[in-house]
Kinemage of the C-alpha trace (Angstrom):
@kinemage 1
@onewidth
@group {chain A} dominant
@subgroup {mainchain}
@vectorlist {calphas} color= white
{ca met a 1} P -16.737 -21.179 -0.992
{ca phe a 2} L -15.869 -24.372 0.860
{ca thr a 3} L -12.240 -23.267 1.343
{ca leu a 4} L -13.226 -19.775 2.482
{ca arg a 5} L -15.615 -21.165 5.070
{ca arg a 6} L -12.981 -23.489 6.431
{ca leu a 7} L -10.492 -20.604 6.663
{ca ala a 8} L -13.094 -18.461 8.390
{ca ile a 9} L -13.324 -21.138 11.082
{ca ala a 10} L -9.560 -21.755 11.275
{ca leu a 11} L -8.406 -18.206 12.031
{ca pro a 12} L -10.654 -17.577 15.071
{ca thr a 13} L -9.741 -21.042 16.346
{ca leu a 14} L -6.046 -20.163 16.280
{ca phe a 15} L -6.774 -16.893 18.103
{ca ile a 16} L -8.666 -18.793 20.820
{ca ile a 17} L -5.753 -21.247 21.162
{ca ala a 18} L -3.241 -18.400 21.553
{ca thr a 19} L -5.416 -16.594 24.097
{ca ala a 20} L -6.162 -19.723 26.117
{ca ser a 21} L -2.482 -20.736 26.226
{ca phe a 22} L -1.517 -17.301 27.553
{ca phe a 23} L -4.016 -17.123 30.403
{ca leu a 24} L -3.718 -20.802 31.364
{ca met a 25} L 0.058 -20.496 31.693
{ca arg a 26} L -0.320 -17.391 33.845
{ca ala a 27} L -2.958 -19.142 35.988
{ca ala a 28} L -0.611 -22.034 36.825
{ca pro a 29} L 1.032 -21.702 40.250
{ca gly a 30} L 4.664 -20.664 40.402
{ca gly a 31} L 6.750 -18.530 38.117
{ca pro a 32} L 9.795 -18.814 35.862
{ca phe a 33} L 12.186 -17.331 38.423
{ca asp a 34} L 10.895 -18.939 41.620
{ca ala a 35} L 13.926 -21.234 41.738
{ca glu a 36} L 16.238 -18.209 41.930
{ca ala a 37} L 15.781 -17.906 45.701
{ca asp a 38} L 19.301 -16.560 46.288
{ca leu a 39} L 18.739 -13.429 44.187
{ca glu a 40} L 18.264 -10.073 45.801
{ca pro a 41} L 14.686 -8.764 45.482
{ca ala a 42} L 15.871 -5.784 43.460
{ca val a 43} L 17.741 -8.036 41.019
{ca leu a 44} L 14.737 -10.323 40.678
{ca glu a 45} L 12.514 -7.337 40.003
{ca asn a 46} L 14.883 -6.124 37.292
{ca ile a 47} L 14.797 -9.554 35.653
{ca arg a 48} L 10.999 -9.565 35.706
{ca ala a 49} L 10.969 -6.082 34.198
{ca ala a 50} L 13.335 -7.189 31.424
{ca tyr a 51} L 10.765 -9.791 30.347
{ca asp a 52} L 7.726 -7.488 30.874
{ca leu a 53} L 6.497 -9.713 33.707
{ca asp a 54} L 6.078 -6.703 35.994
{ca lys a 55} L 3.362 -5.218 33.808
{ca pro a 56} L -0.404 -5.776 34.294
{ca leu a 57} L -1.712 -9.050 32.889
{ca leu a 58} L -3.761 -7.493 30.084
{ca glu a 59} L -0.789 -5.396 29.001
{ca gln a 60} L 1.377 -8.538 28.942
{ca tyr a 61} L -1.291 -10.222 26.827
{ca trp a 62} L -1.345 -7.338 24.359
{ca ile a 63} L 2.458 -7.392 24.025
{ca tyr a 64} L 2.410 -11.160 23.511
{ca leu a 65} L -0.386 -10.966 20.917
{ca thr a 66} L 1.205 -8.191 18.865
{ca asn a 67} L 4.574 -9.949 18.862
{ca ala a 68} L 3.006 -13.296 17.968
{ca leu a 69} L 1.146 -11.737 15.032
{ca ser a 70} L 4.497 -10.580 13.682
{ca gly a 71} L 5.937 -14.073 14.148
{ca asp a 72} L 8.063 -13.277 17.192
{ca phe a 73} L 7.410 -15.460 20.253
{ca gly a 74} L 10.062 -13.722 22.345
{ca pro a 75} L 13.083 -15.029 24.270
{ca ser a 76} L 13.118 -18.257 26.231
{ca leu a 77} L 13.211 -17.775 29.988
{ca val a 78} L 14.981 -21.093 30.607
{ca tyr a 79} L 17.262 -21.643 27.600
{ca lys a 80} L 19.496 -18.598 27.907
{ca asp a 81} L 20.651 -16.836 24.745
{ca phe a 82} L 17.956 -18.621 22.720
{ca gly a 83} L 14.757 -17.197 21.339
{ca val a 84} L 11.605 -19.309 21.145
{ca asn a 85} L 11.703 -19.064 17.343
{ca glu a 86} L 15.227 -20.507 17.331
{ca leu a 87} L 14.273 -23.430 19.574
{ca ile a 88} L 11.215 -24.217 17.447
{ca ala a 89} L 13.345 -24.020 14.283
{ca ile a 90} L 15.775 -26.531 15.830
{ca gly a 91} L 13.194 -28.960 17.207
{ca leu a 92} L 10.263 -28.829 14.785
{ca pro a 93} L 12.042 -30.505 11.810
{ca ile a 94} L 12.945 -33.432 14.066
{ca ser a 95} L 9.378 -33.801 15.361
{ca ala a 96} L 8.009 -33.446 11.829
{ca lys a 97} L 10.408 -36.075 10.473
{ca leu a 98} L 9.440 -38.565 13.167
{ca gly a 99} L 5.735 -37.908 12.650
{ca leu a 100} L 5.842 -38.201 8.861
{ca leu a 101} L 7.886 -41.398 8.883
{ca ala a 102} L 5.645 -42.915 11.544
{ca met a 103} L 2.540 -42.040 9.508
{ca ile a 104} L 4.038 -43.557 6.336
{ca val a 105} L 4.753 -46.776 8.236
{ca ala a 106} L 1.243 -46.727 9.707
{ca leu a 107} L -0.370 -46.182 6.302
{ca leu a 108} L 1.540 -49.003 4.641
{ca leu a 109} L 1.149 -51.590 7.387
{ca gly a 110} L -2.285 -50.506 8.618
{ca gly a 111} L -3.721 -50.276 5.116
{ca leu a 112} L -2.321 -53.682 4.169
{ca cys a 113} L -3.659 -55.310 7.343
{ca gly a 114} L -7.076 -53.732 6.812
{ca ile a 115} L -7.286 -54.985 3.238
{ca ile a 116} L -6.249 -58.517 4.209
{ca ala a 117} L -8.754 -58.560 7.078
{ca ala a 118} L -11.589 -57.387 4.811
{ca leu a 119} L -10.807 -59.966 2.124
{ca arg a 120} L -10.718 -62.695 4.805
{ca gln a 121} L -13.818 -61.480 6.631
{ca asn a 122} L -14.730 -63.547 9.711
{ca gly a 123} L -11.783 -65.848 9.115
{ca ile a 124} L -9.005 -66.578 11.544
{ca ile a 125} L -6.705 -63.996 9.916
{ca asp a 126} L -9.419 -61.361 10.241
{ca his a 127} L -9.916 -62.166 13.925
{ca ile a 128} L -6.180 -62.105 14.648
{ca ile a 129} L -5.658 -58.759 12.892
{ca met a 130} L -8.634 -57.137 14.610
{ca ala a 131} L -7.575 -58.485 18.017
{ca leu a 132} L -4.105 -57.014 17.519
{ca ala a 133} L -5.660 -53.759 16.309
{ca met a 134} L -7.796 -53.452 19.427
{ca thr a 135} L -4.722 -54.107 21.563
{ca gly a 136} L -2.772 -51.445 19.666
{ca ile a 137} L -5.549 -48.896 20.173
{ca ala a 138} L -5.923 -49.678 23.875
{ca ile a 139} L -2.213 -49.384 24.749
{ca pro a 140} L -0.871 -45.812 24.413
{ca ser a 141} L 2.512 -45.069 22.901
{ca phe a 142} L 4.045 -43.924 26.194
{ca val a 143} L 3.467 -47.482 27.487
{ca thr a 144} L 4.780 -49.290 24.419
{ca ala a 145} L 7.890 -47.081 24.211
{ca pro a 146} L 9.510 -48.305 27.473
{ca ile a 147} L 8.632 -51.895 26.526
{ca leu a 148} L 10.376 -51.460 23.173
{ca val a 149} L 13.383 -49.932 24.934
{ca leu a 150} L 13.619 -52.840 27.370
{ca phe a 151} L 13.199 -55.560 24.760
{ca phe a 152} L 15.115 -54.284 21.719
{ca gly a 153} L 17.558 -51.978 23.486
{ca leu a 154} L 18.475 -53.514 26.829
{ca tyr a 155} L 17.728 -57.235 26.410
{ca leu a 156} L 18.542 -57.869 22.738
{ca lys a 157} L 20.887 -54.858 22.383
{ca leu a 158} L 19.860 -54.414 18.769
{ca leu a 159} L 19.016 -50.715 18.782
{ca pro a 160} L 20.078 -47.609 20.729
{ca val a 161} L 17.654 -46.696 23.503
{ca ala a 162} L 18.054 -42.911 23.379
{ca gly a 163} L 19.662 -40.025 21.545
{ca trp a 164} L 19.319 -38.552 18.064
{ca asn a 165} L 22.854 -39.028 16.671
{ca asp a 166} L 22.180 -36.589 13.811
{ca gly a 167} L 19.172 -38.577 12.654
{ca ala a 168} L 20.876 -41.952 12.301
{ca pro a 169} L 18.356 -44.599 11.125
{ca ala a 170} L 19.071 -46.867 14.096
{ca asn a 171} L 18.147 -44.079 16.525
{ca met a 172} L 14.832 -43.442 14.767
{ca val a 173} L 13.555 -47.014 14.622
{ca leu a 174} L 12.151 -47.334 18.156
{ca pro a 175} L 10.541 -43.861 18.320
{ca ile a 176} L 8.897 -44.378 14.943
{ca ile a 177} L 7.554 -47.800 15.948
{ca ala a 178} L 6.222 -46.415 19.238
{ca leu a 179} L 4.425 -43.601 17.393
{ca ala a 180} L 3.184 -45.778 14.528
{ca leu a 181} L 1.709 -48.729 16.437
{ca pro a 182} L -1.557 -47.042 17.586
{ca gln a 183} L -2.041 -45.522 14.126
{ca ile a 184} L -1.466 -48.878 12.426
{ca ala a 185} L -4.281 -50.325 14.539
{ca ile a 186} L -6.698 -47.454 13.806
{ca ile a 187} L -5.945 -47.377 10.072
{ca ala a 188} L -6.366 -51.159 9.839
{ca arg a 189} L -9.840 -50.929 11.372
{ca leu a 190} L -10.829 -47.978 9.172
{ca met a 191} L -9.601 -49.683 6.018
{ca arg a 192} L -11.339 -52.931 6.891
{ca gly a 193} L -14.633 -51.165 7.591
{ca gly a 194} L -14.437 -49.155 4.378
{ca met a 195} L -13.536 -52.206 2.321
{ca leu a 196} L -16.391 -54.289 3.708
{ca glu a 197} L -18.907 -51.535 2.984
{ca val a 198} L -17.708 -51.057 -0.587
{ca leu a 199} L -17.535 -54.797 -1.293
{ca gln a 200} L -21.299 -54.991 -0.681
{ca ser a 201} L -22.140 -52.073 -2.983
{ca asn a 202} L -23.970 -52.388 -6.298
{ca phe a 203} L -21.190 -51.075 -8.522
{ca val a 204} L -18.829 -53.803 -7.256
{ca arg a 205} L -21.432 -56.460 -8.044
{ca thr a 206} L -21.805 -54.915 -11.514
{ca ala a 207} L -18.044 -54.944 -12.082
{ca arg a 208} L -17.875 -58.595 -11.101
{ca ala a 209} L -20.856 -59.426 -13.301
{ca lys a 210} L -19.028 -57.919 -16.271
{ca gly a 211} L -16.314 -60.523 -15.776
{ca leu a 212} L -13.562 -58.234 -14.511
{ca arg a 213} L -10.716 -59.916 -12.689
{ca glu a 214} L -11.047 -59.852 -8.904
{ca ser a 215} L -7.675 -58.108 -8.568
{ca his a 216} L -8.856 -55.392 -10.962
{ca val a 217} L -12.094 -54.938 -9.013
{ca ile a 218} L -10.225 -54.645 -5.720
{ca leu a 219} L -7.491 -52.296 -6.925
{ca arg a 220} L -9.456 -50.038 -9.281
{ca his a 221} L -12.877 -49.910 -7.662
{ca val a 222} L -12.924 -51.095 -4.053
{ca met a 223} L -9.712 -49.633 -2.648
{ca gln a 224} L -10.160 -46.159 -4.125
{ca thr a 225} L -13.629 -45.772 -2.674
{ca ala a 226} L -12.790 -47.435 0.624
{ca ala a 227} L -9.870 -45.041 1.139
{ca ile a 228} L -12.098 -41.927 1.181
{ca pro a 229} L -12.901 -42.124 4.934
{ca leu a 230} L -9.201 -42.709 5.552
{ca val a 231} L -8.343 -39.425 3.820
{ca gly a 232} L -10.597 -37.579 6.250
{ca tyr a 233} L -8.740 -39.192 9.134
{ca leu a 234} L -5.191 -38.544 7.944
{ca gly a 235} L -5.073 -34.819 8.686
{ca pro a 236} L -6.036 -35.059 12.369
{ca ala a 237} L -4.015 -38.276 12.686
{ca leu a 238} L -0.819 -36.706 11.350
{ca ala a 239} L -1.270 -33.722 13.649
{ca gly a 240} L -1.984 -36.080 16.540
{ca ile a 241} L 1.040 -38.248 15.866
{ca met a 242} L 3.286 -35.176 15.844
{ca thr a 243} L 1.828 -33.732 19.029
{ca gly a 244} L 1.843 -37.207 20.523
{ca ser a 245} L 5.592 -37.263 20.018
{ca leu a 246} L 5.974 -34.877 22.969
{ca val a 247} L 6.248 -37.734 25.466
{ca ile a 248} L 8.066 -40.034 23.034
{ca glu a 249} L 10.783 -37.424 22.508
{ca leu a 250} L 11.246 -37.153 26.248
{ca ile a 251} L 11.453 -40.949 26.677
{ca phe a 252} L 14.017 -41.344 23.887
{ca asn a 253} L 15.842 -38.065 24.722
{ca leu a 254} L 15.323 -36.601 21.258
{ca pro a 255} L 15.981 -32.892 20.595
{ca gly a 256} L 12.531 -32.250 19.179
{ca val a 257} L 9.990 -29.606 20.102
{ca gly a 258} L 8.401 -32.002 22.577
{ca arg a 259} L 11.395 -31.987 24.897
{ca tyr a 260} L 11.525 -28.193 24.883
{ca phe a 261} L 7.787 -28.051 25.557
{ca val a 262} L 7.936 -30.391 28.549
{ca gln a 263} L 10.953 -28.633 30.058
{ca gly a 264} L 9.346 -25.263 29.434
{ca ala a 265} L 6.127 -26.340 31.148
{ca leu a 266} L 8.012 -27.664 34.172
{ca asn a 267} L 10.044 -24.468 34.503
{ca arg a 268} L 7.185 -22.053 33.675
{ca asp a 269} L 8.928 -20.821 30.539
{ca tyr a 270} L 5.874 -18.855 29.364
{ca pro a 271} L 7.098 -17.751 25.907
{ca leu a 272} L 8.395 -21.215 24.985
{ca val a 273} L 5.256 -23.093 26.024
{ca met a 274} L 2.940 -20.592 24.360
{ca gly a 275} L 5.023 -20.561 21.186
{ca val a 276} L 4.967 -24.353 20.904
{ca val a 277} L 1.218 -24.476 21.624
{ca val a 278} L 0.493 -21.878 18.928
{ca ile a 279} L 2.730 -23.631 16.373
{ca tyr a 280} L 1.138 -27.003 17.087
{ca gly a 281} L -2.320 -25.420 16.994
{ca ala a 282} L -1.581 -23.870 13.611
{ca leu a 283} L -0.213 -27.190 12.388
{ca ile a 284} L -3.301 -29.089 13.506
{ca ile a 285} L -5.616 -26.527 11.884
{ca ala a 286} L -3.619 -26.554 8.634
{ca leu a 287} L -3.558 -30.354 8.419
{ca asn a 288} L -7.267 -30.560 9.195
{ca leu a 289} L -7.933 -27.994 6.477
{ca leu a 290} L -5.867 -29.956 3.947
{ca ser a 291} L -7.677 -33.133 4.968
{ca asp a 292} L -11.066 -31.481 4.503
{ca leu a 293} L -10.070 -30.136 1.089
{ca ala a 294} L -8.829 -33.558 -0.028
{ca tyr a 295} L -11.989 -35.190 1.285
{ca ala a 296} L -14.133 -32.624 -0.551
{ca ala a 297} L -12.189 -33.212 -3.771
{ca leu a 298} L -12.843 -36.957 -3.546
{ca asp a 299} L -16.456 -36.676 -2.384
{ca pro a 300} L -18.478 -33.862 -4.072
{ca arg a 301} L -21.281 -34.316 -1.526
{ca val a 302} L -19.079 -32.578 1.056
{ca arg a 303} L -18.724 -29.488 -1.131
{ca arg a 304} L -22.443 -29.378 -1.851
{ca gly a 305} L -23.116 -29.412 1.896
{ca tyr a 306} L -21.286 -26.071 2.222
{ca arg a 307} L -23.142 -24.236 -0.528
């Protein structure tokens, strides 16, 4: 029942995203062929007709919706000889790889920092970690990325500042760090808050009273319970870190979906922008659904709330 209810919410949400992306793109000033000022009007009209842009808006919407339901987002208006599906198939694995690696780094470092801060509550280490976490949250990744490029790429010349190079590890280091830093800060704060709450609970006092080793209490009792709120955060966070890579991919000149999306938006490439928005919307919904299911599996109270 819980899963069915979540799916019942997810499908209309995706429909609203697809509809909103279509009409918002059409409402933006300009068009995909405005730069072709040297074309004859008849030629320009033929080009518009080839892409169904000469039809009434509602008819265009119906064509777009029926094609999208069959998984076809149409041809790109900017990248000649490429369909939107092809561009997404090229760029999405790169964006997904960056996002997953950045989230793994964030989980390891953020979780470790949160645990250390909780175990040293109100100590100098706790204050330092939380101060750094607040700084990491306050500074967005599109600010930290140029700083990383300047310091590690141009000044120290340790890492390449741009390019993919077939996924070479050196080329991925700076983008992953730029994406992971805000998530490390958020996860550290979440883990610290969860740990502090669990450390004050009755079952932890009981475990300690039974004479269990402190390491056993922390690993087997405290961390498992404290991680439950973190599970609820991971789905939206992973989706956010992948969509947040749009600007990062542009800064580091990576051939991910983000670069295609930005170029498509600048050039009014309607099919490309709408295809990327729908794919990212579906990804966000799917990850949120998986997060909710995992959270419900760990906390039965969530499932009971949907009965």
